[in-house]
C-alpha positions as CSV (number, residue, x, y, z in Angstrom):
1,M,126.9,84.0,113.8
2,E,127.1,85.1,117.4
3,P,124.2,86.9,119.0
4,E,126.2,90.1,119.7
5,A,127.4,90.2,116.0
6,S,123.8,89.9,114.7
7,K,122.6,92.7,117.0
8,E,125.5,94.9,115.8
9,A,124.6,94.2,112.1
10,E,121.0,95.2,112.7
11,K,122.0,98.6,114.1
12,Q,124.1,99.7,111.0
13,P,122.4,101.0,107.8
14,M,123.0,98.8,104.8
15,D,123.4,99.5,101.1
16,A,120.6,97.9,99.3
17,E,122.8,96.3,96.6
18,A,126.2,95.7,98.2
19,G,125.2,94.7,101.7
20,D,128.0,96.9,103.1
21,P,127.3,99.3,105.9
22,A,126.6,102.9,104.7
23,D,127.4,106.1,106.5
24,P,124.3,108.2,106.9
25,R,126.4,111.3,106.3
26,D,127.2,110.1,102.8
27,L,123.5,110.1,101.8
28,V,122.5,113.0,99.5
29,S,119.2,114.8,99.4
30,S,117.6,115.1,96.0
31,D,117.5,118.9,96.6
32,D,121.3,118.9,96.5
33,E,121.1,117.5,92.9
34,I,118.8,120.2,91.5
35,D,120.3,123.0,89.5
36,Y,118.2,126.1,90.5
37,S,120.1,128.4,88.1
38,V,118.2,126.8,85.1
39,E,114.5,127.6,84.7
40,P,112.5,124.4,84.8
41,E,110.7,123.6,81.5
42,F,107.3,123.4,83.2
43,Y,107.5,127.0,84.4
44,D,105.4,129.5,82.4
45,P,105.7,133.1,83.6
46,A,102.7,134.2,81.4
47,V,100.2,131.5,82.7
48,D,98.6,133.9,85.3
49,D,97.9,136.5,82.6
50,V,96.3,133.7,80.4
51,D,94.2,132.5,83.3
52,E,93.0,136.0,84.1
53,R,92.0,136.6,80.4
54,W,90.1,133.3,80.4
55,A,88.2,134.2,83.6
56,H,87.2,137.7,82.2
57,K,86.0,136.0,79.0
58,Q,83.9,133.6,81.0
59,R,82.3,136.4,83.1
60,K,81.5,138.4,80.0
61,G,82.1,141.7,81.7
62,R,80.1,140.9,84.9
63,T,81.6,141.4,88.3
64,S,81.5,138.8,91.0
65,D,81.6,138.8,94.7
66,A,83.6,135.5,94.8
67,V,84.8,132.5,92.9
68,L,83.3,129.5,94.5
69,S,85.1,126.2,95.0
70,C,84.1,122.7,96.3
71,P,85.1,122.3,99.9
72,A,86.2,118.7,99.4
73,C,88.1,118.7,96.1
74,F,88.6,122.5,95.5
75,T,87.1,122.2,92.0
76,T,85.8,125.6,90.7
77,L,82.0,125.7,90.8
78,C,81.2,129.3,89.9
79,L,83.1,132.3,88.6
80,D,80.2,134.7,88.8
81,S,78.3,134.7,92.2
82,Q,76.5,137.2,94.4
83,R,76.8,137.1,98.2
84,H,73.7,136.9,100.3
85,E,72.8,140.2,102.0
86,K,72.2,138.7,105.4
87,Y,74.1,135.3,105.5
88,V,77.7,136.0,104.6
89,N,78.5,132.3,103.9
90,Q,75.8,131.9,101.2
91,Y,75.9,132.8,97.6
92,R,73.6,132.7,94.6
93,A,74.4,132.3,90.9
94,M,72.9,131.5,87.5
95,F,76.0,130.4,85.6
96,V,77.9,127.5,87.1
97,C,80.4,124.8,86.1
98,N,81.2,121.4,87.4
99,C,77.8,121.2,89.2
100,K,75.3,118.4,89.0
101,V,71.6,118.9,89.9
102,K,69.8,115.9,91.4
103,I,66.4,116.4,89.6
104,N,65.0,113.2,91.1
105,Q,65.3,114.6,94.6
106,I,63.0,117.4,95.9
107,L,63.7,119.5,99.0
108,R,61.1,121.8,100.6
109,E,61.3,124.4,103.3
110,G,59.9,123.3,106.6
111,K,57.0,124.9,108.3
112,G,57.4,127.3,111.2
113,K,58.8,130.7,111.8
114,R,60.7,132.1,108.9
115,K,63.9,132.3,110.9
116,N,63.8,128.6,111.9
117,R,62.7,127.0,108.5
118,K,64.9,124.2,107.3
119,V,65.0,122.6,103.9
120,T,64.0,118.9,104.1
121,A,63.9,116.1,101.6
122,V,60.6,114.9,100.3
123,D,59.8,111.8,98.2
124,S,58.9,113.0,94.8
125,T,56.5,110.1,94.2
126,T,54.0,111.1,96.8
127,P,51.0,113.2,95.7
128,E,51.4,115.7,98.5
129,V,54.6,117.0,97.0
130,E,52.7,119.2,94.6
131,N,51.8,122.9,95.4
132,K,53.3,123.1,98.9
133,G,55.8,126.0,98.6
134,P,59.0,126.4,96.6
135,V,60.8,123.3,95.3
136,Y,64.5,122.9,95.6
137,H,66.8,120.3,94.1
138,P,70.2,119.3,95.7
139,V,73.3,120.5,93.8
140,C,76.5,118.4,94.1
141,C,80.1,118.8,92.8
142,E,80.3,116.9,89.6
143,I,83.8,115.7,90.5
144,C,83.5,114.4,94.0
145,S,79.6,114.4,94.6
146,T,79.8,116.7,97.7
147,E,76.5,118.5,98.2
148,V,77.2,122.2,97.8
149,G,73.8,123.9,97.6
150,V,70.4,123.8,96.0
151,F,68.7,124.7,92.7
152,D,65.3,126.5,92.8
153,E,62.3,126.8,90.5
154,D,63.6,130.1,89.1
155,E,66.8,128.3,87.9
156,V,69.0,130.0,90.4
157,Y,71.7,128.1,92.3
158,H,72.0,128.8,96.0
159,F,75.4,127.8,97.4
160,F,76.0,127.3,101.1
161,N,78.7,124.6,101.4
162,V,81.5,126.2,99.3
163,I,84.8,127.9,99.7
164,P,84.7,131.5,98.4
165,S,87.8,133.3,97.2
166,N,88.4,136.8,95.9
167,S,87.6,137.3,92.3
């Protein structure tokens, strides 16, 4: 085969089976083959109403400031939360789902001014862990293991790494 002929063959699109050149204008989009006049079988117009009834049943009549989701995988973590009065990106809750508490890890507030305190990890095997302020345990998303908050001694979840949405 001549060098010019092989270059010309490389430029033209080929049919996968026949090996004949195909005209790009003859290619059809899969959207052109869909009949939009027929309702797809996976469409359910009542699904939003069913989901709303399920959420109300889960809340048991309580109101919520936000529905909280994991920032990494968008899994629902809490349907019934209360927004922090001062820090608008923090929430607390008692009833959660899809959360895993790491009981073997202990977090404590650091010393210093109240405003600058930070929660730090402490080894739970050391004797100095006992009686030094409130104890917190990390809370992670059960699906993707992203840390989303802490769990305190009063069995309250404090979320700070979540995506809130209107409830």
